[in-house]
C-alpha positions in Angstrom: 0.0 0.0 0.0 1.3 3.4 -0.8 1.8 6.2 1.7 -0.9 8.3 0.0 -3.5 5.5 0.1 -2.7 4.8 3.8 -3.0 8.5 4.6 -6.4 8.7 2.7 -7.7 5.6 4.6 -6.7 7.1 8.0 -8.2 10.5 7.0 -11.5 8.8 6.1 -11.5 6.8 9.3 -11.1 10.0 11.4 -13.9 11.7 9.4 -16.1 8.7 10.0 -15.2 8.7 13.7 -16.1 12.4 14.0 -19.5 11.7 12.4 -20.2 8.8 14.7 -19.4 11.0 17.7 -21.7 13.7 16.5 -24.5 11.2 16.1 -23.8 9.8 19.6 -23.9 13.4 21.0 -27.2 14.1 19.3 -28.7 10.9 20.6 -27.5 11.7 24.1 -28.9 15.3 23.9 -32.2 13.9 22.6 -32.4 11.5 25.5 -31.6 14.2 28.0 -34.3 16.5 26.6 -36.9 13.7 26.6 -36.1 12.9 30.2 -36.1 16.5 31.2 -39.3 17.4 29.5 -41.1 14.4 31.0 -40.0 15.1 34.5 -40.7 18.9 34.4 -44.5 19.0 34.1 -46.7 21.4 36.0 -48.7 19.4 38.5 -52.3 20.1 39.1 -54.7 19.6 42.0 -57.5 19.3 39.4 -58.8 16.1 37.8 -58.4 15.6 34.1 -61.9 16.8 33.5 -61.5 19.9 35.7 -58.3 20.8 34.0 -59.9 20.5 30.6 -62.8 22.7 31.7 -60.4 25.4 33.0 -58.4 25.5 29.8 -61.4 25.2 27.6 -63.0 28.2 29.3 -59.7 30.2 29.1 -59.4 29.2 25.4 -63.1 29.8 24.6 -63.1 33.3 26.2 -59.9 34.2 24.2 -57.7 34.5 27.3 -55.3 31.8 26.2 -54.6 31.0 22.5 -52.1 29.9 20.0 -53.9 30.8 16.8 -57.0 32.8 17.3 -57.8 32.8 13.6 -58.1 29.0 13.3 -60.4 27.6 16.0 -59.7 24.0 15.3 -55.9 24.5 15.1 -56.0 26.5 18.3 -57.9 23.8 20.2 -55.5 21.1 19.0 -52.5 23.3 20.1 -54.0 23.9 23.6 -54.7 20.2 24.0 -51.1 19.3 23.0 -49.8 22.0 25.3 -51.7 20.4 28.2 -50.5 16.9 27.3 -46.9 18.1 27.1 -46.8 20.2 30.2 -49.3 19.2 32.8 -50.2 16.3 35.0 -53.6 15.8 36.7 -54.8 14.2 40.0 -56.5 10.9 39.4 -59.2 9.4 41.7 -56.6 8.1 44.1 -54.8 11.5 44.3 -51.8 10.3 42.2 -50.4 12.7 39.6 -50.7 11.2 36.1 -49.5 12.4 32.7 -52.2 13.6 30.3 -52.1 11.3 27.3 -55.4 12.4 25.6 -57.6 15.2 26.6 -59.7 15.6 23.5 -62.7 13.7 25.0 -62.7 16.0 28.0 -62.6 19.1 25.7 -65.5 17.7 23.7 -67.5 17.3 26.9 -67.0 21.0 27.7 -68.8 21.8 24.5 -71.8 19.6 25.0 -75.0 21.0 26.5 -75.3 18.0 28.9 -72.1 19.1 30.7 -73.4 22.6 31.4 -74.0 21.7 35.1 -70.5 20.3 35.5 -69.0 23.6 34.1 -71.3 25.7 36.3 -70.2 23.8 39.4 -66.6 24.2 38.4 -67.0 27.9 37.8 -68.8 28.4 41.1 -65.9 26.7 43.0 -63.3 28.7 41.0 -65.1 32.0 41.6 -65.3 31.1 45.3 -61.6 30.6 45.5 -60.9 33.8 43.6 -63.3 35.8 45.8 -61.5 34.4 48.9 -58.2 35.5 47.4 -59.6 39.0 46.7 -60.8 39.2 50.4 -57.3 38.2 51.5 -55.7 40.9 49.4 -58.2 43.6 50.5 -57.3 42.8 54.2 -53.6 42.7 53.6 
């Protein structure tokens, strides 16, 4: 083998080695980000249904939005945001990741769930009024 050919083979080997290391680093970074994002969720004292009601109301009233010009896209974005960033309290009081919340959002729209929303709003308004009283007496 000539010196030039040996040098070319070694050069290609080191280029390949650099590429492999870059790929390894990207994989490690991706794993780190996945672990970090799954462990850093905002925990809620609300149930999945209650959390959906809260965010549905905030979305429906235009207080929170991603794309106000496209109702369907906005709703999907809000639901994905909840799934990616929040946990809810299940019946046993354990925090659970939100996997799907579209059914709970759909329930918010239905007339039969009016009473459920009214009860939720009454409790929320009560908490906010108590907070207001505390601030007034501060």
